[in-house]
N, C-alpha and C positions, 0 to 999 in steps of 0.2 A: 665673765658672766656677771649680770646684775644679781642683786639679792633675791629677786623673784624667779630667777631661772634655775633649772636643775639640769645637770648633765644627763643625757639619755640613759647612760648606764645606771644612774641612781633610780630610774623609774621602773626598770625591768624586774619582773618577778624572778624567783629562783628557777633554775632550769627544770626542776621537777617539784611536785607538791611537797611542802613542808610536812614532815611526819616525825612524831615522837614514839608512836606505838605501832608495831607491825600488825598485820591482819590476824596473826595468831595470838596477839595480846602481849608478846614479848617486847621489851624496850629496844628502841633503835638508838644509834648514836645521836646525841643531842644536836639539832641543826644549829648552824652558826647564826648568832644574832638574836636568838630567842631563848628565854628562860622558861622552865616548866612551871606551870601554875601550882599553887599550894595544894597540899593534900586535902585540906578542908574544902577548897573550892571544887576539886575533882570529886570528892565524896558527895558534896551537894549536887554536883552535876549528874552523878550516877543516879541519885535518888530521883531527880527530876526526869531523867531519861526513862527510867522504869515506869514512872507515872505517865510520862508522855506516850510511851508505847501502849500502855493499857488504855489510855484515853483514845488513842487512834483506833485500836481494835473495837472499842465500845462504840465509837462514832460510826465505824463501818457497819457494825451490826445494827445500829439504829436506822441507818439508811436502808438496809435490806428489809427492815420491818416497816418501812414507810414513814418513820418518824422524822426523818430528814429528807429534804428535797434532793440534796446532792451532798457528797462529801469527797473532797480530794485528799486522799491519804498521804501522809508524810512518813509512813513506815520506811525505815532505812535512812532517814535524814535527821534522826534524833540529835546527833552531835551538832549539826548545823543549827537546828532550832533552839536547842538549849544553850549552845555556845553564844549565839547572838544575844540572848537575854542576859546571860551572866556577864557579858562584856560591858553592859550599860549600867549607868546609875539610874536610880528611880526617876530622876527628873530629865533624863535623856529621852528622846522620842524614837519610837519604832514605827516604821511604815511597812506593814505586812501585805502579802498577797493572799489570795484565796486559799493557798496551800499551807498557810502558816498558823493555823489554829492552835497547833501544839505549842508554838512559841508564846502565844497569848495566854494559854493556860499556865505555862511555866512562869509567866510574868505575874501571875496572881489574879488575872481577870476572872470574873465569874463565868463558869463553864457554860451555863445556859445562855448568858448574854453573848458569849462568843458564838454560840450556835444559832443565834437569832437570824443572822444573814443566811446561813445555809439551810435553815428551816423554812425560810421564805416569809418571815413575819415582819421584818423591818429592814431598812437600809443598813443599820448598825445597831447592835443591842447594847453596847457599852458607851460610856461617855468618854470621847477621845481626850477632852481637856483634863479630866481628873486622872485618867490612866496614862496620859502621855503616849497614847497609842492611836495611830490613825485608823480609820475604818479599813477593813480588809478590801484590797483592790482586786477586782476581777478583770478589767481591761488591762492588757499587758503593758507594763512599763510606765503607765501614767503616774504611779505613785512615786517614781524616781524624780519627776519634775516637782511634785509637791514637796518631797523631802529636801531637794536642793533649795527650793524657795524658803522653806522654814529655817533651814540651816543658815541661809544668808541673813535672814532676819535676826537670828541669834548672834551672828557675827557683828552685825551693825549695832546691836544693843550691848555687845560685849558680855553676853549672858553666861558664857562658859559651858553651854549645853552642846551635846553632840547628837546628831541624827543618824540613825542606821536604817537604810532601805534594803529590804529583802527583795530579791528578784530571781526568777528562774532563768535557765539558759535560753529558753525561747524568747524571753523578754529582751535579751540583748540584741536581737535582730530588729527591734522596733526603733523607729526614729526618735521617740521620746527618750529612750535610754541615752542615746548619743547627745541629744540636746541637753539633757540633765548633766552629763559628764562635762560637757563644754562650759555650761553656765557655772557649775560648781568650781571648776578649775580656774576660770577667769576671775571669779570673785572670791576664791579661796574659802569657800563655804565649808564649815565643819561637818561634813557628811561622809559616812562610810557606805559604799555600795557593796553589798554582800551577795554575790551570785552563787546560788545553789545549783551547780551544774549536775543535774540528775540524768543526763545523757539523752533525754528525749523531750521534745516539745510536742506533747500529745504523742503522735506516732512518728514525728520527724526526728531522725537521729541527729546527733551533733554534727557529724561530718557533712550533712546536707544543709546545715545552718551557717557554717563558717569555715574558712580556710586558714584561720589564725592558728598558730601553734597551740595556744590555749586561750580561753576567754580573758584571762588576766592580762594578756598582751594588748588588749584594747585600750588600756589606760594610757599607754605611752603617747598615743596620737593626740591626747588632750593635755599632756603634761601632768598626768596623775600617777603617782607611785602606786605600784600594784604588787600583789603577791598571790600565789596559788598554794593551796593547802589540801591535805587529805581530809576530806569532809566527813569521813567516818571515824576520825581520830579526834575525840573531844579535847585531848591534851593539846594537840596541834592547833585545832580551831580556836581554842581559848587564847593560846600564846600569840597567834597571828592577829586575832581580833583585838586583843589587848593593845598591841602595838599600833594597829590601825586607828583605834579610838583615841589613844594617847596622842597620836600624830594630829588628828583633827582637833582635839581639845587644846593643843598647844598653839593653835592658830596657823598651822602649816597647810591647811587646805584639805581637800578630799582625799580619800584612799579607796582603791578598788581591790576587793578580795574575791577570788574565785575558789569555791570549795568543790572538789571532785567527789561526788557522792552518787547515789542511785535510788531511784524510786522503785521500791520493791513491788508495790501493788499497781493496779491500773491507774490511768490518769484520774478518773473518777469512777463511781459506780456505773456510769453509763458507757464506759469504755471497755473494749475487749483487747487487752494488751497482747494476748496470744496471737493476734493477727499480724503483729509487726515485731514481736520480740521472741527470740529463741529461749525456751525455758532453761536451757543450759547456761545461758548468760545470766539469768536471774539467780540460778544456783551458785554461780561463781561469786556473785556479789553478796549472797547470803553468808558466804564464808567470811566476809569482811564486816559482818554485823557490828554496828557501832556500840551496841549495848553490851554484848558478850565480850567484845574487845576491851572495853574499859573495865568491865568486871574482872577479867583476868589480870589486867595491869594493876588494879588496886589490890587484888588479893596478893599478888607477888610483892607488892610494897608493904603489905601488912596493914593496909588501911581499911580493908573490907573483910568481914568475917561471914561465916554461914548464917549467923544470927542476924547480921545486918541485911543480908540479901532477903531473908525471909520477912524481916520487918518492913523492908521497902516494898516487897510484893504484896504484903498484907495491906499496907497503906494505899497502894494502888488499887486494890480490890475495893477497899472502902470508898475511895474516890469514885470508882466506876459505879458503885451502888448509889452514891449521892447524885451522880450524873444522870443515871436512869430515872431516879425519883424526880429530879427536877424537870426532866423532859416529859414526865407524865402529866404535868400541869399544863393544860391547854391555854395558850395565850389569848388575851382579849384583843381581837383584831378589828380595826376600824378601816373598812375598804377605802374611804375617801382620803386616808392618810397617804395613799399611793401618790397623790399629787403634791404633797408637801415636800419642801426642801429640794425641789427639782430646779425651780427658777426663783429668783428674787421677786420678779413680777411675771406671773405665768402668761404665755402668749395666748392669743384668742383660741387657737385650736385646742390647747390643753384645757383651757377654761371650759370650752364647749364639751370636751370629753368628760370632764368632771361633772358638768351639769347633767349629762346623759346618765352617768352612773348614779348620781344622787336621785334622779327621777326614778330609776329602776329600783333602787333600794326603798324609796318611799312607797312605790307601788306594791312591793313585797310585804311591807309592814301594814298596808291598808287592809 
């Protein structure tokens, strides 16, 4: 084989998801090829997961109060959301979807700015350039193409940055996802595709989306090494993502990671998950809760105390209070901004629509 080719066996994921911690919080035999992250990183991860869970419940409550137009909950996916952030450097880029607000908060972005899109105030509330975070993407899988393109630019500039694209299982059925994998593989772009397989694309279960043994196997067709991991085990998620990011940073090209997790709540507040999910299934996954699993593991290792748990919960409550207070400030909205940043040069039909709206606003002010 030439230097750019890999044996098919080198591309395959493990036969089952990589796991360090069992669902009951007890340690599993260490998986071959992976080292456990440091206690300090896991302790930091637990703190962020507790805060992330509280953020999620607060955002859900604000939606019910009409303060948010929509909110896609990530409850149950905390290990994936926090793991993705902890695996990156500050100058690496993150390409999130609409369900990844928790990851953005964990990355340190202002929570009100993160909520700007979901409140309906603006296309994106934070500055992507200064935060190294792309706008949250609502169209399925289009962010994977953008991530691959930016990663290729980093490769050409020899910048040393890595890009991580978050994507749901439903997005892997879109053509954009496959185009992004193919492009990234051919040009050896330093990008990690991180699939959060939460079992449902809105109401469509995984078995009606793909016949692959797991979504991680989709990498082999493009020459991309892949892995599957227990997405409710932060220890395993961090260990696998650390390897994937290091692989990309070394200039060895893209990497595909599939995390097996579960969306505890409905797709959004506009969805009734009881119409397509058995409550018993949800209960089974609640037993694998990523927050309580990590808490038990860290307690067993002597890394986490009762006082630490209380302090983290108190900090999360303080954060939720600041979140609520920030959302009480009504934004200044300029309706004509709807037409900005859509086209470099707006077509005539869009210019005509803008003129109509401007005339209506002028008439209201008269």
